[in-house]
C-alpha positions as CSV (number, residue, x, y, z in Angstrom):
1,M,59.9,53.6,48.6
2,L,57.9,50.7,47.1
3,V,61.0,48.8,46.2
4,C,62.4,49.2,49.7
5,E,59.1,48.2,51.3
6,V,58.8,45.0,49.3
7,W,62.5,44.1,50.0
8,S,62.1,44.8,53.7
9,T,59.1,42.5,53.9
10,A,60.7,39.6,51.9
11,S,64.3,40.0,52.9
12,P,64.7,38.1,56.2
13,Q,65.0,34.8,54.3
14,K,67.1,36.1,51.4
15,V,70.3,35.6,53.5
16,L,69.7,31.8,53.6
17,P,69.5,30.4,50.1
18,G,72.4,32.3,48.5
19,G,72.7,34.8,45.7
20,H,72.8,38.6,45.6
21,L,69.3,39.4,44.4
22,I,70.0,43.1,44.8
23,D,72.3,42.8,41.7
24,I,69.2,41.8,39.7
25,I,67.2,44.8,40.9
26,S,70.0,47.2,40.2
27,H,70.1,46.0,36.5
28,V,66.4,46.3,35.7
29,C,66.7,49.8,34.4
30,S,68.5,53.1,35.2
31,R,65.7,54.3,37.5
32,W,65.7,51.1,39.6
33,R,69.5,51.2,39.7
34,Q,69.4,54.8,41.0
35,I,66.9,53.7,43.7
36,S,68.9,50.6,44.7
37,L,72.2,52.5,44.9
38,A,70.6,55.2,47.1
39,S,68.9,52.7,49.4
40,S,71.1,51.4,52.2
41,T,68.5,48.8,53.3
42,L,68.8,46.9,50.0
43,W,72.5,46.3,50.5
44,T,72.4,44.9,54.0
45,Y,71.7,41.2,53.0
46,M,75.2,39.9,52.1
47,I,76.2,36.4,51.0
48,F,79.9,35.8,50.8
49,S,82.4,32.9,50.4
50,G,86.1,32.5,49.9
51,R,85.5,33.0,46.2
52,S,83.8,36.4,46.5
53,S,85.7,39.4,45.3
54,I,87.1,42.0,47.6
55,Q,85.5,44.7,45.5
56,Q,82.1,43.1,46.0
57,V,82.5,43.1,49.8
58,E,83.6,46.7,49.7
59,A,80.7,47.8,47.5
60,C,78.1,46.2,49.7
61,L,79.5,47.6,52.9
62,S,79.8,51.1,51.4
63,R,76.3,51.1,50.0
64,S,74.8,49.7,53.2
65,K,76.1,52.7,55.1
66,Q,75.5,52.1,58.8
67,A,72.4,49.9,58.5
68,P,72.2,46.6,60.4
69,L,73.8,43.7,58.5
70,C,72.6,40.2,57.7
71,V,75.5,38.1,56.5
72,K,75.9,34.5,55.3
73,Y,79.4,33.3,54.9
74,F,80.0,29.7,53.6
75,E,82.8,27.6,52.4
76,E,83.5,26.8,48.8
77,D,86.2,24.8,47.0
78,Y,89.2,26.7,45.7
79,A,88.6,29.6,48.1
80,K,91.0,32.6,47.9
81,E,92.9,33.0,51.2
82,E,93.3,36.7,50.8
83,V,89.5,37.1,50.3
84,E,88.7,35.0,53.4
85,Q,91.1,37.1,55.5
86,Y,89.7,40.3,54.2
87,I,86.1,39.3,54.8
88,A,87.0,38.1,58.3
89,K,88.8,41.3,59.1
90,T,85.9,43.3,57.8
91,L,83.2,41.4,59.7
92,L,85.2,41.9,62.9
93,A,85.2,45.6,62.4
94,H,81.5,45.6,61.8
95,A,80.4,43.2,64.5
96,H,78.4,45.9,66.2
97,R,76.2,46.2,63.0
98,L,75.4,42.4,62.7
99,C,71.7,41.5,63.2
100,E,72.0,38.1,61.4
101,L,75.1,35.9,61.0
102,H,75.2,32.4,59.3
103,V,78.5,30.7,59.1
104,S,78.8,27.2,57.5
105,G,81.4,24.5,57.1
106,F,84.9,26.0,57.4
107,S,87.9,23.8,57.9
108,D,90.5,26.6,58.0
109,W,91.8,27.1,61.6
110,D,92.5,30.8,60.9
111,F,88.8,31.2,60.2
112,C,88.0,29.3,63.4
113,D,90.1,31.9,65.2
114,F,88.1,34.6,63.5
115,V,84.8,33.1,64.8
116,R,86.3,32.9,68.3
117,R,87.3,36.6,68.2
118,L,84.0,37.6,66.7
119,L,82.0,35.8,69.5
120,C,84.1,37.7,72.1
121,K,83.0,41.1,70.6
122,P,79.8,42.8,71.8
123,A,77.0,42.3,69.3
124,P,74.0,44.2,70.6
125,L,72.0,44.0,67.4
126,L,72.6,40.3,66.7
127,E,69.2,38.5,66.6
128,R,70.0,35.3,64.6
129,L,73.2,33.3,64.8
130,T,73.8,30.0,62.9
131,L,77.1,28.1,63.2
132,E,77.3,24.9,61.1
133,D,80.0,22.3,61.0
134,L,82.8,24.3,62.4
135,P,85.8,22.1,63.5
136,F,86.1,23.3,67.1
137,T,87.6,20.9,69.5
138,G,89.3,20.9,72.9
139,Y,90.6,24.3,74.1
140,D,90.3,25.8,70.7
141,R,86.5,25.9,70.7
142,P,84.9,29.3,71.0
143,C,81.9,29.4,73.4
144,V,78.6,31.0,72.4
145,I,77.6,33.1,75.4
146,P,74.2,34.7,74.7
147,G,74.9,37.3,77.4
148,R,77.2,39.1,75.0
149,M,74.4,39.3,72.5
150,S,71.6,41.1,74.2
151,S,69.2,40.9,71.2
152,L,69.8,37.2,70.4
153,R,66.5,35.4,69.7
154,H,67.5,32.6,67.3
155,L,70.5,30.3,67.9
156,V,71.4,27.4,65.6
157,L,74.5,25.3,66.4
158,V,75.2,22.2,64.1
159,G,78.2,20.0,64.6
160,A,80.1,22.0,67.3
161,E,81.5,21.7,70.8
162,Q,80.7,24.0,73.7
163,D,82.2,24.2,77.1
164,E,80.3,24.5,80.4
165,A,80.0,28.3,80.1
166,F,77.5,27.6,77.3
167,V,74.9,26.6,79.8
168,N,76.2,28.1,83.0
169,V,76.9,31.7,82.0
170,N,74.0,33.9,81.1
171,P,71.4,31.2,80.2
172,F,69.2,31.5,77.2
173,H,66.3,33.3,78.9
174,R,65.7,35.6,75.9
175,L,65.7,33.0,73.2
176,D,62.7,32.4,71.0
177,T,64.3,29.6,68.9
178,L,67.1,27.1,69.9
179,V,68.5,24.4,67.6
180,L,71.3,22.2,68.9
181,K,72.2,19.4,66.5
182,T,75.2,17.0,66.9
183,V,76.6,19.2,69.6
184,Y,78.9,18.1,72.4
185,I,78.3,20.2,75.6
186,D,80.9,20.0,78.3
187,A,78.2,19.9,81.0
188,T,76.0,17.5,82.8
189,L,72.4,16.6,82.1
190,R,71.3,18.6,85.2
191,E,73.1,21.7,84.0
192,I,71.5,21.5,80.6
193,V,68.0,21.1,82.1
194,E,68.6,24.1,84.4
195,A,69.7,26.2,81.4
196,L,66.5,25.2,79.5
197,R,64.5,26.1,82.6
198,N,65.3,29.8,81.9
199,C,63.8,29.6,78.4
200,S,60.3,30.5,79.4
201,D,59.7,32.3,76.1
202,L,61.0,29.5,73.9
203,R,58.7,28.8,70.9
204,F,60.9,26.5,68.8
205,L,63.2,23.9,70.3
206,S,65.2,21.2,68.4
207,L,67.6,18.9,70.3
208,V,69.2,16.3,68.0
209,S,72.1,14.0,68.9
210,L,73.4,15.9,71.9
211,T,76.3,14.6,73.9
212,F,77.0,15.6,77.4
213,N,78.8,14.5,80.5
214,E,77.6,11.8,83.0
215,E,76.4,12.9,86.4
216,D,78.6,12.2,89.4
217,S,77.3,9.1,91.2
218,D,75.5,10.5,94.3
219,E,72.6,8.4,95.6
220,E,71.3,11.2,97.7
221,Q,71.1,13.7,94.8
222,Q,67.5,14.3,93.7
223,P,66.8,14.4,89.9
224,P,66.1,17.8,88.5
225,D,62.5,19.1,88.3
226,T,60.7,19.0,85.0
227,V,61.1,22.0,82.7
228,Q,57.8,23.6,81.8
229,L,58.0,25.1,78.3
230,K,54.5,26.6,78.2
231,S,55.1,28.7,75.0
232,L,56.6,25.9,72.9
233,V,55.1,25.8,69.4
234,H,57.4,23.1,67.8
235,F,59.7,20.5,69.4
236,S,62.1,18.4,67.4
237,F,64.0,15.7,69.3
238,G,66.0,12.6,68.4
239,T,69.2,11.0,67.3
240,E,71.3,10.6,64.2
241,A,73.5,7.7,65.5
242,D,72.6,4.4,67.1
243,S,74.9,5.0,70.1
244,D,73.4,8.2,71.6
245,D,69.8,7.3,72.1
246,C,70.1,6.7,75.8
247,D,71.3,10.2,76.7
248,M,68.7,11.8,74.6
249,V,65.9,9.8,76.1
250,D,67.2,10.7,79.6
251,L,66.9,14.4,78.6
252,L,63.4,14.0,77.3
253,K,62.2,12.9,80.8
254,Y,62.6,16.5,82.1
255,I,61.0,18.5,79.3
256,S,57.3,19.3,79.4
257,F,55.3,21.1,76.7
258,P,51.7,21.9,75.8
259,S,49.4,19.4,74.0
260,T,49.2,22.0,71.1
261,T,52.9,21.6,70.3
262,S,54.0,20.3,66.9
263,V,56.4,17.4,67.6
264,N,59.0,15.6,65.5
265,V,60.8,12.6,67.1
266,T,63.5,10.4,65.5
267,L,65.0,7.5,67.5
268,R,67.1,4.5,66.5
269,Q,66.6,2.0,69.3
270,R,63.6,-0.2,69.7
271,D,63.3,-0.1,73.4
272,H,63.0,3.7,73.5
273,F,59.9,3.8,71.4
274,Q,58.2,1.3,73.7
275,D,59.2,3.5,76.7
276,L,58.2,6.9,75.3
277,G,54.8,6.8,76.9
278,K,56.3,6.5,80.3
279,V,59.2,8.8,79.6
280,S,57.2,11.8,78.3
281,P,53.7,12.5,79.6
282,S,53.6,15.5,77.2
283,L,54.1,13.2,74.2
284,R,51.6,10.7,75.6
285,R,48.9,13.5,75.8
286,I,49.6,14.5,72.2
287,A,49.5,10.9,71.0
288,S,46.2,10.2,72.9
289,A,44.6,13.1,71.0
290,Q,45.3,11.9,67.5
291,S,42.3,10.6,65.6
292,Q,44.1,9.9,62.2
293,L,47.6,8.7,61.5
294,S,49.7,7.4,58.6
295,L,52.3,4.6,59.0
296,T,54.9,4.5,56.2
297,L,57.2,1.5,56.1
298,S,60.5,1.4,54.0
299,D,63.7,-0.5,53.8
300,T,65.5,1.2,50.9
301,D,68.3,3.1,52.6
302,R,67.6,2.2,56.2
303,N,64.8,0.3,57.8
304,T,62.3,3.0,58.6
305,A,58.9,3.2,60.2
306,L,57.4,6.7,60.0
307,L,54.2,7.7,61.9
308,T,52.6,11.0,60.9
309,S,49.4,12.9,61.4
310,P,47.7,14.4,58.3
311,D,48.5,18.0,59.4
312,G,52.1,17.1,60.1
313,R,52.0,18.2,63.7
314,L,53.0,14.8,64.9
315,R,56.0,13.0,63.2
316,M,57.6,10.0,64.8
317,E,60.4,8.2,62.9
318,W,62.1,5.0,64.0
319,Q,65.2,3.8,62.1
320,W,67.2,0.6,62.7
321,A,69.8,-1.6,61.0
322,G,69.6,-5.3,60.2
323,E,66.5,-7.2,59.1
324,F,63.3,-5.2,58.6
325,F,61.7,-7.0,61.5
326,P,64.3,-8.4,63.9
327,T,61.3,-9.8,65.7
328,V,57.9,-10.1,64.3
329,T,56.2,-7.2,65.9
330,L,55.6,-3.5,65.4
331,C,55.6,-2.6,69.1
332,P,58.5,-0.2,68.7
333,V,56.6,2.3,66.6
334,A,54.3,2.9,69.6
335,L,51.1,1.4,68.1
336,S,50.9,-1.4,70.7
337,P,49.6,-1.0,74.3
338,S,53.2,-0.8,75.5
339,G,53.8,2.4,73.5
340,L,52.1,5.8,73.5
341,R,48.6,4.5,73.5
342,F,46.8,6.3,70.7
343,T,43.4,5.9,72.5
344,S,41.5,8.4,70.2
345,L,42.9,6.9,67.0
346,R,40.0,6.1,64.6
347,S,41.7,6.1,61.1
348,L,45.0,4.5,60.2
349,T,46.7,4.5,56.8
350,I,49.5,2.0,56.1
351,V,51.8,3.0,53.3
352,A,54.3,0.4,51.9
353,H,55.8,1.1,48.5
354,N,59.5,0.6,49.3
355,L,59.7,-2.7,51.0
356,T,62.2,-4.8,49.1
357,H,63.6,-7.2,51.8
358,I,60.5,-8.0,53.9
359,G,60.6,-11.6,52.9
360,K,58.3,-14.1,51.1
361,G,56.0,-16.9,51.9
362,R,54.6,-17.6,55.3
363,R,57.1,-15.3,57.0
364,H,55.8,-12.5,54.9
365,S,52.2,-13.1,56.0
366,R,53.3,-13.4,59.7
367,I,54.9,-10.0,59.5
368,W,51.7,-8.4,58.2
369,T,49.7,-10.2,60.8
370,S,51.9,-8.8,63.5
371,I,51.4,-5.3,62.1
372,F,47.6,-5.7,62.2
373,W,47.7,-7.3,65.6
374,D,49.3,-4.1,67.1
375,I,46.7,-1.7,65.6
376,P,44.8,0.0,68.5
377,A,41.3,-1.3,69.2
378,S,39.9,2.2,68.7
379,V,40.6,2.1,64.9
380,T,37.5,1.7,62.8
381,T,38.9,2.8,59.4
382,L,42.0,1.3,57.7
383,T,43.5,2.6,54.5
384,L,46.0,0.4,52.6
385,D,48.4,2.2,50.2
386,L,50.5,-0.7,48.9
387,S,52.8,-1.6,46.0
388,T,51.4,-4.4,43.8
389,S,54.0,-6.9,45.0
390,L,52.9,-6.5,48.6
391,A,49.2,-6.3,48.2
392,E,48.2,-9.9,48.1
393,K,50.0,-11.1,51.3
394,C,49.0,-8.0,53.2
395,I,45.3,-8.2,52.3
396,T,45.3,-12.0,53.0
397,A,46.8,-11.4,56.4
398,F,44.2,-8.8,57.2
399,G,41.5,-11.4,56.7
400,G,42.7,-13.5,59.6
401,G,41.6,-17.1,59.7
402,R,40.8,-20.1,61.8
403,R,43.9,-19.6,64.1
404,I,43.7,-15.8,64.1
405,K,40.1,-15.0,64.7
406,K,38.7,-11.5,64.9
407,L,41.9,-9.7,63.9
408,C,41.3,-5.9,64.1
409,A,37.6,-6.8,64.9
410,N,36.6,-3.1,65.3
411,I,37.7,-2.1,61.8
412,K,34.5,-1.8,59.7
413,H,35.7,0.4,56.8
414,L,38.5,-0.7,54.5
415,I,39.9,1.6,51.8
416,V,42.3,0.2,49.2
417,L,44.2,2.9,47.3
418,H,45.4,2.3,43.7
419,A,43.1,-0.7,43.4
420,D,43.3,-0.4,39.6
421,E,47.0,-1.2,39.7
422,M,46.4,-4.5,41.6
423,V,43.3,-5.8,39.9
424,E,44.8,-9.3,39.4
425,K,45.4,-9.4,43.2
426,L,41.9,-8.4,44.2
427,S,40.7,-12.0,44.5
428,A,42.7,-11.9,47.8
429,L,40.4,-9.0,48.9
430,G,37.3,-11.2,48.2
431,H,38.7,-14.0,50.3
432,C,39.7,-11.5,53.0
433,C,36.1,-10.1,53.3
434,R,34.6,-13.6,53.3
435,T,37.0,-14.9,55.9
436,R,36.4,-11.9,58.2
437,K,32.7,-12.5,58.0
438,R,33.0,-16.2,58.7
439,Y,35.1,-15.7,61.9
440,G,33.1,-12.8,63.4
441,A,34.9,-9.6,62.3
442,P,32.9,-8.5,59.2
443,L,33.6,-5.3,57.3
444,R,30.7,-3.0,56.7
445,E,32.2,-1.0,53.8
446,V,35.0,-1.6,51.3
447,E,36.1,1.3,49.2
448,M,38.4,0.8,46.2
449,I,40.1,3.9,44.9
450,M,40.9,3.8,41.2
451,H,42.0,6.2,38.5
452,G,39.3,7.1,36.0
453,D,36.3,4.8,35.3
454,P,36.8,1.7,37.5
455,L,35.2,-0.9,35.3
456,K,36.9,0.5,32.2
457,E,40.3,0.4,34.0
458,V,39.7,-3.2,35.1
459,E,38.9,-4.2,31.5
460,M,42.0,-2.5,30.1
461,I,44.3,-4.1,32.7
462,M,42.8,-7.6,32.1
463,H,43.4,-7.2,28.4
464,G,39.9,-7.4,27.1
465,P,36.2,-8.1,28.0
466,A,36.7,-11.9,28.1
467,L,38.9,-11.9,31.1
468,K,36.7,-9.2,32.6
469,K,33.6,-11.4,32.3
470,T,35.3,-14.4,34.0
471,L,37.5,-12.9,36.7
472,V,35.8,-9.7,37.8
473,P,32.6,-11.2,38.9
474,A,34.5,-13.8,41.0
475,W,36.2,-11.3,43.4
476,K,33.4,-8.7,43.0
477,S,30.7,-11.1,44.1
478,M,32.7,-12.4,47.0
479,I,33.2,-8.9,48.3
480,E,29.6,-7.8,47.8
481,E,28.3,-10.9,49.5
482,A,30.5,-10.4,52.6
483,V,30.2,-6.6,52.9
484,E,27.2,-4.4,53.4
485,K,28.5,-1.6,51.1
486,V,31.1,-1.6,48.3
487,R,32.2,1.6,46.6
488,Y,34.4,2.1,43.5
489,T,35.7,5.7,43.7
490,D,37.7,7.8,41.3
491,Y,41.1,8.7,42.7
492,D,40.8,12.4,41.8
493,A,37.6,12.7,43.8
494,C,39.1,11.6,47.0
495,K,42.6,13.1,47.2
496,H,41.9,14.1,50.8
497,K,42.4,10.4,51.6
498,S,46.0,10.5,50.5
499,A,48.6,9.6,53.1
500,D,50.8,12.5,52.1
501,V,51.6,14.9,54.9
502,N,50.7,18.4,53.9
503,R,52.8,20.3,56.4
504,T,56.3,19.2,55.8
505,L,59.2,19.5,58.3
506,A,60.9,22.0,55.9
507,A,57.8,24.2,56.0
508,I,57.7,24.2,59.8
509,Y,61.4,25.2,59.9
510,A,60.8,27.9,57.3
511,E,58.1,29.4,59.5
512,F,60.8,30.2,62.0
513,G,63.4,31.3,59.5
514,L,65.7,28.4,60.1
515,P,68.2,27.1,57.5
516,P,67.9,23.6,56.0
517,C,71.0,22.4,58.0
518,A,68.9,22.5,61.1
519,Y,66.7,19.5,60.0
520,E,68.4,17.8,57.1
521,S,70.4,14.6,57.8
522,K,74.1,14.6,57.2
């Protein structure tokens, strides 16, 4: 009984990662093998592919008896056609027993026919359904109609096509979780909105790169009313291609959710980030409640600006091609007054370790100046987490100057992470503090985060006490003369100041029992 109880508690996720863990249990000892073979519950979590053996399928089905089944069926290279056909035939015969079904990445049209036939069968026990990267197009596509699945609560569709019956027949009013990613729906925006209106119990909603039909041009037709999703816990929204932002933003206009909702937004056009505050009042309310955020800038694979809250409940990612800053501004990531207006923001961390093409010289400084210029006036604490190569220009720009007076005038507390790795650049920090004081925007406190004993680390990096005696006092005295309080803090004592997001997107999806395909980029 104990083995069955432990397995029942842990098993809902076992169908996702792969591997028959029951085989391990049955080989621990003769007693455990006797228990496992006699317990039908332990054999209901089945993971098959075209390379599984027919004997394995038969054994699992026989030992599971008539218990509800959780099945994951995924494609592998060098699959055996006879095995695929046998598994398909077997699943069709046991469709009434399925409580979970996850199907991923098949290119065989015969298998597509199997899925089509399977979806036409009554599945009264089916609670979770995941279909990923199935090549359904045109008239061959099978339509997922939740009305045939009276127990369905979780639906994940990735890379599929659905006809209008998907939203017009038996809407998703029972669903707890709905994930639609890179899905084409043969319906209009109005029809999709009306289908969502029936999802009053929806707790998890992810809409990524949807494609749908244009509305008929009718000037007298009123736009649909906003959908109120009052139970929503997490909302993921965005695009994976540059071309489909417009449709997705149009859909966002009609979705309302509570201010307690965890939000993940990914867009790829500059204008839409500037418009989000007007498009989504719900998102604007969440943004206005944030007191602490981290902005991570990168240009390694794609140009990316990522805005996150420390608890991971707000995640906004903006990606674009071309130069890192096509124009010298950071408005598109919503920090400027034209964006979401983070009116309660008090602390901002800027992370820049992977900027390789940002530029050099004056243009480099202008870019950093533009970033600081767009920081909301409510911010009083700024944390800089920079690579050594970027530190000097960034800190110099933050100081402002004769032409740019009182830049970020309300920021009184500056924190510099990894200061021991940029000691030779810290003279720029001394000039920054002195310049800000001269032009009317003095800092009250500067905190430098270092690993180990700060002064010892400085001496080691500067290769001996001689350099320490000549160089350290120079920037140290400039900082202390211009700032009321200077602190040198050991890194291990202040890990809470790290810009890392503790609650990752993967963890959020795992809470709802969703597979990685629902959030991972292709």
